[in-house]
N, C-alpha and C positions, 0 to 999 in steps of 0.2 A: 504494500500500500504506500503510495507516495503522499507526501505532505503538501503537495501542490493543489491548486484549484481553490475555488471559493468554498467557504463553509456552507454546507446545506442549511436550509431554514428548518427549524424544529417543526414537526408536524402540527403541534398545537398552535403555532403562529399561523400556519396555513389554514387550519380549521377556523380560527378566529377571523382572519382577514378575507378568506375566499368563500367561506360558507356561512358563518354566523352573522357577520356584519351585513353582507348583501341581503340576507333574509330578515334583517332586523330582529334576530333572535337574541334574547338575553341568556345569560348562563343558567339561570334557574329553570327557564322553560326548556332549554336544550337538554339540561341534565335530567329533567323529569321525563322527557320523551325518550332519552337514551336509556333510562332505567338505572342511572348512577347517581351518586350523591353529588351535590353541587360542588363540594370541596374536591372531589375526584376530578371533575371536569375543569375546575379552576386550576388545579395543579398541572393538568395537561396543557391548558391554554397558556400558562405562564412558564412552560418549559421545565417544570420541576418533576415531571413524570413523563414516561414514554407511552407510546401506543402499544397496548398488549394485544394478543390475538383476539381476546374477547371484545375489547374496545373497537378493534378493526371491524369485527362483524357488526357491531352496533352502528358504527359510523357509516359503513357501507350501505346498510339498510336505510338509515335515516336520510342519507344524501345521494342515494342512487349511484354509488360508486362500487368498487370492488374492495374486499378486505386487503387484497394484495397491494393496492394503491397506498393504503395507510401503513402497512407493514414495510413496504419498500422505502417509503419516506423515512420511517424510523430506522431501518437498517442502514440506509445511506448516512443519516445523521450520526448514528452510533459509530459506524466504521470510520467516518472522517475524524470524529473526535478521538477515537482510540488511536488512529494513525498519528495524531499529534502528540500523544503521550508515550506510546510504546516504542522502545528502541529495538529495532530489528537487526541492526548492523552486526551484532555479535552472535546472532543465531545462525548456525550452520545447517544446511540442508542435509537431511538423512540420505544416505546412499540407497539407491533402489536395487532390488534384485534384478539380475540380468534375465533370468528365465523363470518367471514366477509360475508358469504352468507345470514345470517339472518338480515343483515342491509337493511333498505328500501332505494332503489335508490333515488337519488336526483331528484326532479321534476324541469323542466326548463320551467315553465309556468309563 
């Protein structure tokens, strides 16, 4: 992972600016419709919490999108941030087996 490129926008900010605000939805009404606590939604909108698989399902239903849209946004955000913190330069690649098909499968007896 390279440390180049622009930082992705947190999915909560996208939810707020591209979905809630254009529909004039407040947090309380959105949270009620999504079936989550207002605090849960607030934490997502303010970038203090990520999009879980469950939340992705809820958001996809409410806004006629796919769960993958929300999970991909979260994954991109998380990977970019991890790439800023994790030092990969000292990690060596494990050597691969030359002929993996000639190996005997492990027995589970």
